[in-house]
LUMKEDREN-739975 format. One record per residue (C-alpha): residue in one letter; x, y, z. Coordinates in steps of 0.1 Angstrom, whole numbers, plus 5000, padded with zeros to 4 digits. Layout:
   r     px     py     pz
   a      X      Y      Z
...
! end
This chain:
   r     px     py     pz
   m   5000   5000   5000
   t   5028   5024   5009
   t   5046   5016   4977
   l   5015   5023   4956
   l   5010   5057   4974
   l   5046   5068   4967
   l   5042   5058   4930
   c   5011   5079   4927
   i   5028   5109   4943
   s   5061   5106   4923
   l   5046   5100   4888
   p   5033   5135   4883
   i   5066   5150   4895
   i   5086   5128   4871
   l   5063   5136   4842
   a   5065   5174   4850
   t   5103   5173   4852
   t   5105   5154   4819
   a   5082   5180   4803
   l   5103   5209   4816
   e   5134   5193   4801
   e   5119   5189   4767
   p   5129   5218   4743
   d   5102   5240   4727
   a   5089   5224   4695
   i   5099   5257   4677
   h   5128   5279   4686
   v   5128   5316   4674
   s   5158   5338   4677
   i   5166   5375   4669
   p   5204   5374   4672
   v   5212   5411   4677
   e   5219   5433   4707
   s   5189   5453   4717
   p   5181   5481   4712
   l   5189   5487   4675
   r   5196   5524   4668
   p   5190   5532   4631
   l   5190   5568   4618
   l   5159   5587   4609
   g   5150   5583   4572
   s   5172   5552   4569
   k   5163   5515   4568
   v   5169   5486   4592
   q   5171   5448   4589
   v   5160   5428   4619
   p   5172   5392   4616
   c   5149   5364   4628
   y   5156   5327   4624
   f   5137   5297   4636
   h   5140   5259   4636
   q   5118   5231   4647
   n   5129   5206   4673
   t   5117   5173   4659
   v   5115   5141   4678
   d   5136   5113   4666
   d   5107   5091   4657
   p   5105   5074   4623
   g   5068   5072   4625
   a   5063   5109   4633
   p   5047   5130   4605
   t   5069   5155   4587
   s   5059   5192   4582
   a   5061   5210   4548
   p   5088   5236   4546
   l   5064   5265   4542
   a   5038   5252   4567
   h   5049   5276   4595
   r   5030   5309   4601
   i   5053   5340   4605
   k   5039   5371   4622
   w   5057   5404   4629
   t   5041   5428   4654
   y   5049   5463   4665
   i   5043   5470   4702
   t   5043   5502   4723
   k   5026   5512   4755
   e   4997   5527   4735
   k   4991   5500   4710
   t   4999   5467   4694
   a   4998   5466   4656
   q   5003   5438   4632
   i   5029   5445   4605
   l   5027   5414   4583
   v   5017   5377   4583
   a   5034   5351   4561
   t   5023   5315   4555
   k   5026   5290   4527
   g   5049   5313   4508
   k   5024   5342   4507
   i   5030   5375   4525
   s   5002   5399   4537
   v   5014   5433   4548
   a   4993   5457   4568
   t   4982   5488   4549
   e   5002   5511   4572
   y   5034   5493   4561
   l   5028   5488   4524
   d   5059   5496   4503
   r   5080   5499   4535
   v   5083   5464   4548
   t   5096   5432   4532
   l   5108   5398   4543
   v   5143   5396   4530
   s   5147   5359   4523
   y   5113   5343   4527
   p   5100   5322   4510
   q   5133   5313   4493
   v   5147   5304   4528
   p   5116   5292   4547
   s   5133   5294   4581
   d   5145   5330   4577
   a   5119   5356   4589
   t   5143   5385   4586
   i   5124   5418   4581
   e   5135   5450   4565
   i   5118   5483   4573
   t   5126   5514   4552
   e   5118   5552   4555
   l   5121   5551   4592
   s   5105   5578   4612
   s   5104   5585   4650
   k   5070   5568   4651
   d   5088   5535   4642
   s   5105   5534   4676
   g   5092   5506   4698
   t   5093   5468   4703
   y   5092   5444   4674
   r   5081   5408   4679
   c   5089   5379   4656
   e   5064   5351   4662
   v   5064   5317   4644
   t   5037   5291   4649
   m   5026   5257   4635
   g   4994   5242   4647
   i   4993   5246   4685
   e   5031   5250   4688
   g   5048   5284   4686
   s   5075   5307   4699
   s   5087   5343   4696
   d   5115   5367   4703
   n   5115   5405   4707
   v   5139   5434   4699
   d   5137   5471   4706
   i   5143   5498   4680
   q   5151   5534   4688
   v   5151   5556   4657
   q   5178   5582   4662
   g   5181   5618   4651
   i   5161   5649   4645
   v   5157   5673   4615
   f   5155   5711   4622
   h   5153   5742   4602
   y   5183   5767   4606
   r   5185   5803   4596
   a   5217   5823   4598
   i   5221   5852   4623
   s   5219   5878   4595
   t   5185   5873   4578
   r   5163   5849   4558
   y   5177   5830   4528
   t   5214   5840   4530
   l   5231   5806   4528
   t   5247   5792   4496
   f   5249   5754   4494
   d   5285   5753   4509
   r   5276   5778   4536
   a   5245   5758   4545
   k   5266   5727   4551
   e   5290   5747   4572
   a   5262   5762   4592
   c   5249   5727   4602
   v   5284   5715   4612
   m   5289   5745   4634
   n   5256   5737   4652
   g   5265   5701   4660
   a   5247   5686   4630
   t   5250   5677   4593
   i   5229   5689   4564
   a   5198   5667   4562
   t   5190   5643   4534
   p   5157   5643   4514
   a   5148   5610   4531
   q   5154   5625   4566
   l   5132   5655   4558
   q   5105   5632   4544
   a   5107   5611   4576
   a   5104   5643   4597
   y   5074   5653   4577
   d   5058   5618   4583
   d   5064   5625   4620
   g   5044   5658   4617
   y   5071   5684   4609
   h   5058   5715   4593
   q   5079   5745   4582
   c   5071   5771   4555
   d   5108   5780   4548
   a   5128   5767   4518
   g   5160   5751   4528
   w   5190   5733   4513
   l   5193   5695   4515
   s   5223   5672   4510
   d   5215   5664   4474
   q   5216   5701   4464
   t   5178   5703   4462
   v   5157   5729   4481
   r   5126   5717   4499
   y   5102   5724   4528
   p   5075   5703   4546
   i   5039   5715   4547
   h   5010   5698   4565
   e   4985   5726   4563
   p   4988   5743   4529
   r   4982   5781   4527
   e   4988   5806   4499
   p   5024   5816   4505
   c   5034   5779   4511
   f   5016   5761   4482
   g   5048   5753   4463
   d   5045   5726   4437
   k   5017   5707   4455
   h   4991   5735   4457
   n   4964   5725   4482
   f   4979   5691   4490
   p   5001   5684   4521
   g   5036   5671   4514
   v   5072   5681   4511
   r   5075   5709   4485
   t   5106   5709   4462
   y   5123   5735   4440
   g   5144   5707   4425
   i   5182   5709   4422
   r   5194   5745   4425
   d   5226   5763   4416
   v   5250   5761   4446
   n   5253   5799   4446
   e   5216   5805   4452
   t   5208   5814   4488
   y   5182   5798   4511
   d   5179   5785   4547
   v   5190   5749   4555
   y   5176   5718   4571
   c   5200   5701   4594
   f   5201   5667   4610
   a   5214   5660   4645
   e   5221   5624   4652
   k   5228   5618   4689
   m   5244   5634   4721
   s   5273   5621   4741
   g   5263   5641   4772
   r   5235   5662   4787
   v   5219   5696   4781
   f   5209   5716   4812
   y   5198   5751   4821
   s   5217   5775   4844
   m   5195   5803   4857
   s   5200   5835   4876
   i   5177   5862   4889
   d   5195   5888   4867
   k   5199   5864   4838
   f   5231   5865   4817
   s   5245   5884   4787
   f   5258   5861   4759
   y   5294   5862   4772
   e   5283   5859   4808
   a   5263   5828   4798
   k   5295   5813   4782
   d   5315   5819   4814
   q   5287   5805   4836
   c   5287   5772   4816
   v   5325   5770   4819
   k   5323   5775   4857
   l   5299   5745   4858
   g   5324   5723   4838
   a   5304   5726   4806
   r   5300   5748   4776
   l   5271   5765   4758
   a   5250   5739   4740
   t   5247   5739   4702
   t   5213   5743   4685
   g   5215   5706   4674
   e   5221   5695   4710
   l   5191   5715   4722
   y   5169   5699   4695
   l   5181   5664   4706
   a   5173   5673   4743
   w   5139   5684   4732
   k   5133   5652   4714
   d   5142   5633   4746
   g   5115   5653   4765
   m   5132   5685   4777
   d   5105   5711   4785
   v   5116   5746   4799
   c   5096   5778   4794
   n   5126   5800   4797
   a   5147   5813   4768
   g   5184   5807   4770
   w   5216   5815   4751
   l   5232   5788   4728
   a   5267   5786   4713
   d   5257   5802   4679
   r   5244   5833   4699
   s   5208   5823   4692
   v   5182   5823   4720
   r   5158   5794   4721
   y   5137   5772   4745
   p   5123   5736   4743
   i   5086   5730   4747
   n   5071   5695   4749
   i   5039   5704   4769
   p   5019   5730   4749
   r   5007   5761   4769
   p   4996   5795   4756
   q   5022   5814   4775
   c   5051   5794   4761
   g   5055   5796   4723
   g   5018   5802   4716
   g   5007   5768   4726
   l   5029   5750   4701
   v   5055   5723   4709
   g   5090   5723   4695
   v   5122   5743   4700
   r   5111   5779   4700
   t   5134   5807   4688
   v   5136   5843   4700
   y   5142   5866   4670
   l   5152   5902   4670
   y   5127   5913   4643
   p   5090   5906   4638
   n   5098   5888   4604
   q   5116   5861   4623
   t   5152   5872   4615
   g   5182   5883   4635
   y   5194   5871   4669
   p   5191   5892   4701
   y   5220   5916   4709
   p   5248   5899   4729
   d   5242   5922   4759
   s   5205   5911   4761
   r   5198   5890   4792
   y   5186   5854   4792
   d   5193   5821   4809
   a   5222   5799   4798
   i   5217   5765   4781
   c   5248   5744   4788
   f   5261   5711   4775
   q   5283   5687   4795
   d   5301   5657   4780
   n   5297   5623   4796
   i   5335   5621   4796
   l   5358   5640   4820
   t   5372   5672   4804
   p   5405   5687   4817
   q   5398   5722   4829
   r   5433   5734   4838
   v   5469   5724   4837
   t   5489   5737   4867
   m   5525   5745   4862
   k   5549   5752   4891
   v   5580   5772   4883
   l   5609   5778   4906
   c   5640   5799   4899
   l   5670   5785   4916
   g   5699   5810   4920
   g   5713   5836   4897
   p   5703   5873   4891
   h   5669   5885   4880
   p   5667   5874   4843
   y   5657   5903   4820
   l   5645   5900   4785
   t   5676   5898   4763
   s   5690   5880   4733
   k   5719   5866   4753
   p   5718   5828   4753
   l   5724   5824   4790
   w   5710   5844   4818
   g   5725   5825   4847
   g   5705   5804   4872
   f   5681   5775   4865
   i   5644   5769   4862
   s   5624   5741   4875
   l   5590   5732   4858
   s   5565   5706   4869
   i   5532   5700   4851
   q   5502   5686   4869
   i   5471   5673   4852
   f   5442   5663   4875
   g   5467   5664   4904
   s   5492   5640   4889
   t   5527   5652   4879
   v   5533   5643   4843
   y   5565   5664   4837
   d   5593   5675   4861
   e   5626   5689   4849
   i   5654   5714   4859
   l   5671   5732   4831
   p   5695   5762   4826
   l   5676   5794   4823
   t   5679   5801   4785
   l   5655   5810   4758
   k   5661   5777   4742
   s   5653   5757   4773
   i   5621   5777   4780
   n   5610   5772   4744
   s   5616   5734   4749
   l   5596   5735   4780
   h   5567   5751   4761
   y   5566   5724   4735
   n   5571   5696   4760
   a   5543   5709   4781
   a   5520   5711   4751
   s   5528   5677   4738
   l   5524   5661   4772
   y   5490   5677   4775
   v   5480   5664   4741
   g   5493   5629   4751
   a   5473   5630   4783
   v   5442   5640   4765
   h   5447   5612   4740
   s   5452   5586   4768
   m   5421   5597   4786
   t   5401   5600   4754
   l   5391   5636   4763
   l   5389   5650   4728
   h   5363   5676   4719
   k   5349   5677   4684
   n   5367   5701   4661
   t   5335   5718   4651
   y   5327   5728   4687
   e   5363   5739   4693
   d   5361   5762   4662
   q   5329   5777   4674
   a   5340   5782   4710
   l   5374   5796   4699
   l   5358   5820   4675
   e   5337   5836   4702
   e   5368   5843   4722
   g   5392   5853   4694
   v   5394   5869   4659
   v   5402   5858   4624
   f   5425   5880   4604
   h   5442   5881   4570
   y   5480   5879   4571
   r   5506   5887   4544
   p   5543   5884   4553
   i   5571   5908   4545
   t   5580   5888   4514
   g   5549   5900   4495
   r   5515   5890   4482
   y   5508   5853   4476
   t   5542   5840   4487
   l   5532   5812   4512
   t   5530   5775   4506
   f   5505   5756   4528
   l   5533   5747   4553
   e   5547   5782   4553
   a   5513   5796   4559
   q   5509   5775   4591
   q   5543   5786   4603
   a   5536   5822   4595
   c   5505   5822   4617
   q   5525   5805   4645
   s   5553   5830   4643
   i   5529   5859   4649
   g   5511   5843   4679
   a   5482   5827   4661
   i   5471   5795   4644
   i   5459   5790   4609
   a   5421   5795   4608
   s   5395   5768   4600
   p   5368   5772   4573
   q   5342   5774   4600
   q   5361   5802   4617
   l   5364   5821   4585
   f   5327   5816   4577
   a   5317   5829   4611
   a   5340   5859   4608
   f   5323   5867   4575
   e   5290   5865   4592
   r   5304   5891   4616
   g   5314   5914   4587
   l   5350   5903   4577
   h   5356   5915   4541
   q   5390   5908   4524
   c   5396   5904   4487
   d   5427   5883   4492
   a   5429   5845   4488
   g   5444   5827   4518
   w   5451   5792   4531
   l   5429   5776   4557
   r   5435   5747   4580
   d   5419   5721   4557
   q   5443   5731   4528
   t   5415   5750   4510
   v   5420   5786   4498
   r   5392   5810   4504
   y   5384   5847   4510
   p   5353   5865   4525
   i   5334   5891   4505
   v   5306   5912   4521
   s   5304   5937   4492
   p   5310   5920   4458
   r   5329   5938   4431
   e   5343   5928   4398
   n   5378   5917   4408
   c   5365   5897   4438
   a   5336   5878   4423
   g   5352   5844   4426
   n   5328   5815   4425
   l   5299   5836   4438
   p   5292   5863   4412
   n   5274   5893   4426
   l   5266   5875   4459
   p   5281   5880   4493
   g   5298   5850   4508
   v   5331   5832   4513
   r   5347   5825   4480
   s   5366   5792   4476
   y   5392   5778   4453
   g   5387   5744   4468
   q   5415   5722   4481
   r   5448   5733   4465
   p   5482   5716   4461
   a   5504   5724   4492
   s   5531   5739   4470
   e   5509   5766   4456
   r   5514   5801   4471
   y   5488   5824   4487
   d   5483   5846   4518
   v   5468   5830   4549
   y   5439   5836   4573
   c   5450   5832   4610
   y   5431   5829   4642
   v   5441   5842   4676
   g   5423   5834   4709
   s   5418   5855   4740
   l   5446   5877   4752
   e   5465   5865   4783
   g   5481   5898   4792
   e   5481   5934   4780
   v   5490   5951   4747
   f   5500   5988   4753
   f   5511   6017   4732
   t   5544   6034   4738
   t   5562   6063   4722
   d   5593   6085   4726
   y   5602   6120   4715
   d   5616   6108   4681
   s   5597   6075   4679
   f   5617   6043   4672
   a   5635   6024   4646
   y   5626   5987   4647
   d   5656   5976   4669
   e   5650   6006   4692
   a   5614   5996   4696
   v   5625   5961   4706
   e   5649   5975   4733
   h   5623   6000   4745
   c   5597   5973   4752
   q   5624   5952   4770
   k   5632   5981   4793
   l   5595   5980   4802
   n   5597   5943   4811
   s   5577   5934   4781
   t   5581   5923   4745
   l   5572   5938   4712
   a   5537   5926   4705
   t   5529   5902   4677
   p   5502   5909   4651
   g   5481   5882   4667
   q   5483   5899   4701
   l   5474   5933   4685
   y   5443   5917   4668
   a   5433   5901   4701
   a   5437   5935   4719
   w   5417   5952   4691
   k   5389   5928   4697
   r   5391   5936   4734
   g   5386   5974   4725
   l   5421   5988   4719
   d   5418   6020   4698
   k   5448   6040   4688
   c   5453   6061   4657
   r   5491   6058   4659
   p   5511   6033   4638
   g   5535   6012   4657
   w   5562   5985   4653
   l   5552   5948   4659
   k   5574   5918   4664
   d   5573   5906   4627
   r   5586   5941   4616
   s   5552   5951   4604
   v   5537   5985   4613
   r   5500   5985   4623
   y   5474   6004   4644
   p   5440   5993   4659
   i   5408   6012   4652
   t   5376   6002   4670
   t   5358   6036   4666
   p   5358   6045   4629
   k   5373   6079   4621
   s   5376   6095   4586
   y   5413   6104   4593
   c   5422   6070   4607
   g   5421   6041   4583
   g   5396   6057   4559
   g   5368   6055   4584
   q   5370   6017   4587
   a   5373   5998   4620
   g   5399   5971   4622
   v   5437   5966   4625
   h   5453   5987   4597
   t   5487   5980   4582
   i   5513   6004   4568
   y   5526   5990   4536
   t   5557   6001   4516
   f   5541   5999   4481
   p   5507   6010   4468
   n   5497   5973   4460
   q   5497   5967   4497
   t   5529   5947   4499
   g   5562   5952   4517
   f   5569   5963   4553
   p   5585   5997   4561
   d   5623   5999   4562
   e   5636   5988   4597
   h   5652   6023   4601
   s   5618   6040   4596
   r   5606   6058   4627
   y   5573   6047   4643
   d   5559   6042   4678
   a   5556   6007   4693
   y   5530   5983   4707
   c   5544   5962   4736
   f   5530   5931   4752
   k   5532   5922   4789
   g   5519   5889   4801
   a   5495   5888   4830
   f   5521   5874   4854
   s   5543   5888   4882
   s   5580   5883   4871
   p   5602   5887   4840
   v   5606   5850   4837
   a   5569   5846   4840
   s   5563   5870   4811
   i   5587   5851   4789
   i   5572   5817   4796
   a   5537   5831   4794
   a   5544   5846   4760
   l   5559   5814   4748
   l   5530   5794   4760
   q   5506   5816   4741
   q   5523   5805   4709
   p   5498   5778   4697
   v   5511   5743   4691
   n   5501   5728   4657
   k   5482   5699   4671
   q   5450   5690   4653
   s   5437   5668   4680
   a   5436   5691   4710
   a   5435   5727   4719
   q   5461   5745   4741
   p   5450   5739   4778
   p   5442   5768   4801
   v   5474   5774   4822
   s   5479   5786   4858
   f   5513   5793   4874
   d   5525   5788   4909
   w   5557   5809   4911
   g   5587   5805   4934
   p   5611   5834   4941
   c   5624   5848   4908
! end
């Protein structure tokens, strides 16, 4: 009796255990890492494979190869929608997905249920289920898809329809994006995007998306909704642009104050928080992720915008989207930089070095004054600390050569540290951030017009305390009014020049239109002038004179007596941007003679603001003879000793490293 009772109890357990150990009759697998992140307007293939676990029984019936039923389903919190069903070699696609969805290999490969979805829009983000059944047996697998990116309309700071095709592409890059493709604009339209402004796309066409047709926005579709097109246009025509921002590697956040911030105060505020001003593209991505703030804030391109996800009348007229504050009622112009708004900042997910600390100690010897003598006596000790760790420590004789060596060692060590910690910023952001602090200027050496190869152009900028400018910096300088009818090298080995007021000899590739002319990328051996860039001034440029003025060598000695150096053109341009205004020509370090004008006067530089140059010849070439008599512009670093001034001046000379910018530097001085 006991044995029978144990058998009755054990048998169900044995049968259940056996059933658990048996594999599913059908096994379905989506062998990809979830989520998939395809781009807006692109396509995605989702692999799905299945096989049937058959029992090794000669008497068991076999199934036909196409007997299985395949079903793909789209699942969100709001709904579950059937995409397609396939069985016996026939595929039925839901109306919503017609012409967008296919099974890649079915029915040629009956066990392959891989699906391809084209023309992806944000509405396609969600969970996708691949389910295979036969009779009462079935199995499924899921994958998440997150469609990435957002299309946005962009208008330059000046006014409506001012961008040529090349300038449109550059404008998107400067705002953390790329020019959108027609497929991306169509996908944005499918998501509900509406904008009655014609803009460039990547295929050189001009289009705009309209959901609610009205008279000024009919285009080629009259009363029908859709994306309007002007077709392929000449690259020199001017329109706005549609940009595409893909993804962020950090976070966008607001910084607020009772008194708000001017544009430059907003920049400083973000830096204090270990961040920078966000780009327009980054704000659009943050808005797409749900950011909703009813306060306007400064962005890196000097625009003022705010993201609205929850519509309310007092915020953007009850409309959702990234709203823009324009200067004029016709939706053009950005607010003046001294206007006061909040700051919209961006912070990378990676750690960014904020400062390199250098400790300098003079060991013995007299006070070293600026001189051309090779040895001053005494020694100098320099240690470089990055994030609290010493990465460089050396004691050298106090000579100009040794200090110059310390400068380049310091810079290269910094670059190496940045590489090892993968702390590189994108070049586009660096260009934008640098331009706000500095100035782009045309440079012609003493040798004459169009005498610099590409390598010599880079060296020329470095020799005058600057670096060769990027195309983005030159374009932004043009937007701020830079006009120069002289072709010059840029950092990407192209040759360009900015024309605000076109005339016959300066038409270039943009006849009768303002813009940055381009010769395209040129062989490095060709000869032109160069456009240089100089950042913020770490010190002071000051004017000095004497009863009889100075010859060049006398100007050098006079600045040395004042514990300073003769200023470089780069330093004078930086001082001019800071507000230096002097109607007196003076010697500079490269033996040129120049003077800075910020307030135009008819008797100084022909009523034009800028740094004006004294040339020897009427064709604007040649520097004055070194025995000519002029005043002088001197530079004194913002440090407390002669040695500090020397090293500070040397450290300002930019190092030609494409991968990292010169770090901010602070000094801790010993007794010198």
